DRENTOR-729224 format. One record per residue: residue number from 1; residue in three letters; x negated, y, z negated of N, C-alpha, C, CB in turn. Coordinates in steps of 0.2 Angstrom, whole numbers, plus 5000, padded with zeros to 4 digits. Glycine has a CB too. Layout:
<rs>
    nr   rest   n.c1   n.c2   n.c3   ca.c1   ca.c2   ca.c3   c.c1   c.c2   c.c3   cb.c1   cb.c2   cb.c3
   NUM    Ala      X      Y      Z       X       Y       Z      X      Y      Z       X       Y       Z
...
</rs>
This chain:
<rs>
    nr   rest   n.c1   n.c2   n.c3   ca.c1   ca.c2   ca.c3   c.c1   c.c2   c.c3   cb.c1   cb.c2   cb.c3
     1    Met   5013   4933   5037    5013    4938    5032   5007   4943   5034    5012    4935    5026
     2    Ile   5008   4949   5034    5003    4954    5035   5000   4958   5029    5006    4959    5039
     3    Arg   4994   4956   5027    4991    4959    5021   4988   4966   5022    4986    4954    5018
     4    Val   4989   4970   5018    4987    4977    5019   4983   4980   5013    4992    4983    5020
     5    Val   4979   4985   5014    4975    4988    5009   4977   4995   5010    4966    4987    5010
     6    Val   4979   4998   5004    4981    5006    5005   4975   5009   5002    4989    5008    5002
     7    Val   4972   5015   5007    4967    5018    5004   4969   5026   5005    4959    5017    5007
     8    Asp   4968   5031   5000    4970    5037    5000   4967   5041   4994    4976    5038    5000
     9    Asp   4966   5048   4996    4963    5052    4989   4968   5053   4984    4960    5059    4991
    10    Glu   4975   5053   4986    4980    5055    4982   4984   5049   4978    4985    5059    4986
    11    Ala   4983   5048   4972    4987    5043    4969   4994   5042   4970    4987    5043    4963
    12    Leu   4998   5047   4970    5005    5047    4973   5006   5045   4980    5008    5053    4973
    13    Val   5003   5046   4984    5003    5045    4991   5001   5036   4991    4998    5049    4996
    14    Arg   4997   5034   4988    4996    5027    4987   5002   5023   4985    4990    5026    4983
    15    Ser   5004   5026   4979    5009    5023    4976   5016   5023   4980    5011    5026    4970
    16    Gly   5017   5028   4984    5023    5028    4988   5022   5023   4994    5024    5035    4991
    17    Phe   5016   5023   4997    5014    5018    5003   5015   5012   5000    5007    5019    5006
    18    Glu   5013   5010   4995    5013    5003    4992   5021   5001   4990    5009    5003    4986
    19    Leu   5025   5006   4987    5032    5004    4986   5035   5003   4994    5036    5010    4982
    20    Ile   5034   5007   4999    5038    5006    5005   5036   5000   5009    5037    5011    5008
    21    Leu   5029   4999   5009    5026    4993    5012   5028   4987   5008    5018    4994    5011
    22    Asn   5028   4986   5002    5030    4980    4998   5038   4979   4999    5028    4981    4989
    23    Ala   5041   4984   5000    5049    4982    5002   5050   4980   5009    5054    4988    5001
    24    Ser   5045   4980   5013    5046    4978    5019   5045   4970   5020    5041    4982    5024
    25    Asp   5049   4967   5023    5048    4959    5024   5042   4958   5029    5055    4957    5028
    26    Gly   5038   4953   5026    5032    4952    5030   5025   4956   5029    5033    4952    5037
    27    Ile   5026   4960   5025    5021    4965    5023   5019   4964   5015    5023    4972    5024
    28    Gln   5013   4963   5013    5010    4963    5006   5004   4967   5005    5008    4956    5004
    29    Val   5005   4972   5000    4999    4976    4999   4995   4972   4994    5001    4983    4995
    30    Val   4989   4970   4996    4985    4967    4992   4980   4970   4988    4981    4962    4995
    31    Ala   4979   4977   4990    4974    4981    4986   4975   4989   4987    4967    4980    4987
    32    Thr   4974   4993   4982    4974    4999    4983   4968   5002   4982    4978    5003    4980
    33    Ala   4966   5007   4984    4959    5011    4983   4959   5019   4984    4954    5007    4988
    34    Glu   4955   5022   4980    4954    5029    4981   4949   5030   4986    4953    5034    4974
    35    Gly   4950   5034   4991    4945    5035    4996   4946   5041   4999    4944    5029    5002
</rs>
């Protein structure tokens, strides 16, 4: 399992990446942050 932290200035982009990555097999978003 690959664990990922999503960091972006835009909340919409973070949410989009989180949805896409969590839908993928073998990838888990463990945290998101504004940055």
